[in-house]
N, C-alpha and C positions, 0 to 999 in steps of 0.2 A: 529531389523527386525519387520515389522508390522505383528502382530499375525493374524493367519487365522481366529481366533474368531472375531477379529475386522472387518475383511473384510466381514465376513458372517453375523454377528448379529448387528453391530452398524453402518451400512451404512445408512446415512440419506440424502435423495435426495432433497436438497434445490432447485434443478433444477425444481421441480414441481411448483415452484413459477413463473417460466418464461415460455413463449411459444416460440417455435422456430421462430426466426425472418428471417431465411433464409432457403432455401430448399437445402438439400444435393445433390450434383451432383456426377456423376460417376467419378471414378478415386481414387487416393490415398487419405486417410483421412488427409494427411498432406498438401493437396492443400490449397492455401490461400483462406479464407472465413471470413467474407464477404468482398466484394470489397467496397471501400469508396463511390462510386456513388450509390451503391445499398442500402446503409444505409438509403437513403432518397427517395427510390422508392419502389413500390410494384408491383407484377405481375398482369397483366390484359390480358385477352384473346381477341384479335381483329382479326376477320376473320380467326380463326383457328390457329393463331400464338400468342405466348406469348410475350407481350411487357411489359415494366415497366412503371408504372404510378408514376409521381412525388409526393412525400409526403412533406408537409410543415415541414421544420426543427424546427419550433416553436412548433410543436406538438410532438417532440421527447424528450427524456430525457437522461441525462448522470449521472452516479454514481461515486462518489469519496469516497474511503475507507481510513480512517486515519491509521497512524502507531504508533509505540512505542513513548511514550511521551504524548499521548492524554488521557491516562488512568487516572481515578480518582475514589476514593472510593465512592460507591453508584451507579456506572454505572450499568445499567441493571434493576434497580428497576421499571422503567416505561415501561418495556417490558414484564414482566412476565405474564400478562393477555392475551397476544396474542398467537394464535395457534403455536404449535411446539417449543416455546422458552424454556419451562421447559424441553422438550425432548432433545433439543440441549445441555443444561447444564448437563443433565443426561448422555448423550453420552460423553461429555467432561470429566466428572468425571471418567468414565470407562477408557478412553484413557490416561488421564493425571495422574490418581492415586491420585488425591486430589480434594476437593470440590471447584471447580472454582467459582460457584455461590456465596457461602458464602464469598469467598475472594473478589469478585467484590463488593458485597453489604456492607460488614462490615470491610474489611481490615484484618489485620493491613496494613496501608499505606506502611510501609517499605517493607513488603512482596510483595504487589501488584507492587511496583516499580521495583522489581528485573526483569531483562531481562527474566529469565526462566519462570516467571509467567505472566508478563504484555503482552508479545507477544501473548500467547494463549488467554488471557483475552480480548485484543483488537480485535482479530480475531473473537472470538465467539460473543462478544457484537455487533460488526458491522453487522454480518449476522443476529443476532437477531433483529437489527434495520430494516433490510430488511423485516422481518416478520411484523413488525409494519406498515411499509410503504405499504406492500402488502394488509394489512387489511384496512387501511385508504384511500389509493389511489392506487388501483390496476392498474389504467391506467399508472402510472409512471413505474411500473414493465414491463407492456406489451409493452411500447413504448421505452424502453431503447435501445440505439444503441451503446453505448460505455461506458467503465468503466476504471478506473485507481486506483491504490492503492499505498500509500506511504510506501515503504519498506515492512514490513510484511503485510501491507494492500493489496499488490498485490495478496496474497493468497485468501483473501476474494473476490477480484474482479474475480479471476479465478474460484472460486467455484460458484459465482453468474452466471458467463458466461457459466457454464456447462463443463468447462475444467477439473475440479477435483471434486471428491466427498467430502462432508463435513468431514466425519470421517478420510479419508485418508489424506486430506489436513491438518487437525488438528494434526495428528500424525507427518507430515512433519514439521509443525510449532513447535511442541514440540521438535523434534530433533534439528532443526535450533536454537531455543532459548537456548537449553542446550549447544550446540557447541559454540555459540556466548558468552554465559556466561563464559564458560571455557576459551575461548580465551581472554576475558576481564581480567581475573584474572592472566594472565601471566605477564602483564606489566601494571604499573599504567598509565592510559590513560583516555581520556574523549572527550567531544564534546562541542564546543563553538558556540553559535548563534551570528552572526555578521551582522550588518547593516553598510554598508560603505558609505562615502561621495563620491562625484564624483571623487576625487583624489585617492581613495583607490585602491590598487593593491593587490589582495588577494594572488596570487601566490608568489609575492615578500615578502609579510608578512610571508607566510609559509616557504619560503627559509631562511629568517632571523631567524625564530624560530628554524629551523633545525640546522643552524650554531651555535646558542646559545646552543643547546643541545650537539653538538659536543664539545663545549668548556667546558662542564660539564663532558665529558668522555663518553657520549652515542655514541656508534660507528655507529649505523644505525638508526638514529632518523626518526620518521614518523610524518609529519604534512602536511595535504593537505585538499583541499575542499572536504567535504563529501556529501554535498547537495546543489543544486542550487534551491533556493526557489522562488525568484522573483527578479526583477531588483534591484541590490545592496543588496540583502539578501542572505546570505550564511550560511552554517554550516561548521565550520572548526574542524577537529578532528585529534588526534594524541597523542603523549606522553604528560603526565601531565606537564612536564617542558616547553614544547613548547607552550602549551596553557597559562601557567602562563606568559610567555614572551610576548605573544600577548596582554593579559589583561593589563600588566604593561606598555606596549608601545602603547596602543590603540589610544591615541591622536595623536602621531607621525604618526601612520599608517592610520589616518583618519577613525577610526572605532568606533562603539559602540558595546560592547560585553556583553554577558550573558552566564554564565556557565550552561549547561543543566544537569538536574538530571538523568544522565545515567551513567552506570558503565564502559563503554568502548568506543573505537574509532571505531564505526561501519562505514562500507563502506570505510575502508582504508586497507592498507596492514597488519595492526595488526590483522585483522580477517582471515588471511590466514590459521591458524590452524583449522578453522571451515569449510573450503571448502570441504575436503574429507568426513567427516561424513555427510554433507548435500548432497553432490553429490550421495553418496551411498544410502541414503534413497529415493531420488528422483527416482532412478532406480527401486525401489520396489513398486511404486504406479502407477496407471493408469493416464496418462495425455492425454487429448483429445483436439481436435481443439475447440476453444471457439465459441459459437454461436453468439456473438457480438464482436465488436472490443475491445480488451484489450491492453492498452498501457504499454510498458516496461519502467521501471525506468532507464535502461541503456542509452537509446537515445530518449525516448519519442515516438518511432515508434510502430505501431501495431505489435503484435506477428503474425508471418507468419505461423508457424506450430508447432507441438509438440516438435520436436527436438530443434527448435529455442527457445521455451519457456524454456526448461530445461537448455540450455546453458546460456541464459540470467539470469535466476534465480540464478544460481551458481555464475556467474560473479558479480551479484549484491552485494554479500557479501563484496567484496573488491573494488568496484567501486562506484563513487559518484552517488547519486540519482539525475537524471535530471528532477526534478519536474516542474520547469519553462518551460523547453522544452516540456514536456508532455502536459502541458496546452495549449501551443501555437499550438501543433499538433491537439489537440482535438477541439479547438475553432476557428481554422483558417477557414475563409469563405469569400465569395465575399462581396464587399461593399453593404450594404442594406439588406443582407440576415439575416434572423432571427436567434437568438441563442436558443438552447434547454433549457429546464428546467434542473437545476443541483441540485442534492441531495448529501449532505455529509452524508454518512450512517455510523454512529459510534460515539464514544465519541468525544467531543470537536468540535471546529469550526476553527481549525488552517488552514485547507485546504481552507475554505471559505476566510480566510484572504489572503492567497496566490493568490487565484483567483481574489479577489478584486484588488490586486496590479498588477496583470498581465493583467487583462482584465475586466475593470469596466462594460462594456456593458453586458458581459456574467454574471457577478456577480449579476446584477439586477434581474436575474431569478434564484437565488440561494436560497436553503432551507436546513436547518440542521434538521435531523430527531432526535428528543429528545430521550435520553436513560435513563434519570434519572426519569422523571415523567412529568406530565402536567405543573407543576410549572416552569419548565425550558424552 
């Protein structure tokens, strides 16, 4: 349970970095806001009536927040001189019970790679990168109209959007990471990055892998697509034996594979034991309507209201990440219409790679916010 002391003393309003992009209207706080057309218009008074003035999409920005797997020892070193960053890591130490900053800066790498540590590390470092961007390019913050985060990155997106407070979201991430770590330890499992040729059939490959597991005596094998990254790019997750089968038969399956350095089969049925602890902690924190569009990993669509957010976040644990679909939703536009500036806010450039493969025109306005130092 989130301690009352955390609620009272460690609340850190990252929302102070953003200005309200939409005006609250009367009615339930769960009403859908903002509307897609309004993201590129602004109010103007004409003869006593409020009308909306069109805004150039090229002057808007979109934020992408990375997930687990983007972490690396040394991340955060280039952020410490910016306002609030040291305070963020101080708050994190109180909530997590260990020195997250030292772990990010110095490792050891094997500790940082653990699910229980790397999810909070990526979350805090990503929001610390927002502080850097706010200092160096405040217009990017003020003009942001949409955000999306990969897996745990969704929580950074929700904090930035004003839907959750930093301290409470970090506590939720802590419980989520611990529950996923425990679920991972129940069954030997993992994740496999896969790039397929045109003939590749990912569902058929998973089916064959499950049949192989049954032949080994595994009664309820799990092997399924866990992430849709870009055309012909997937992450497949499941029992260790299933992934070994796909690796050994990758040529026959028309795939190139790479085992990911994670401890479990995230976004599959093997994460079911983590659902209840995560659902319980979500009930204990305040979740509000986002002030900008935030896109869900479940289907790429914008979150509609607070209850919708909570349902989707819980479902995300055992459902594939529809990242490719999210990018299509965010960057869909009419022929000739300009694309917004895109900022990958956090460690790594993996989301930029997926954007490049999904939408080259949008990628031309992509920037990664460095978290290591000016040398990167």
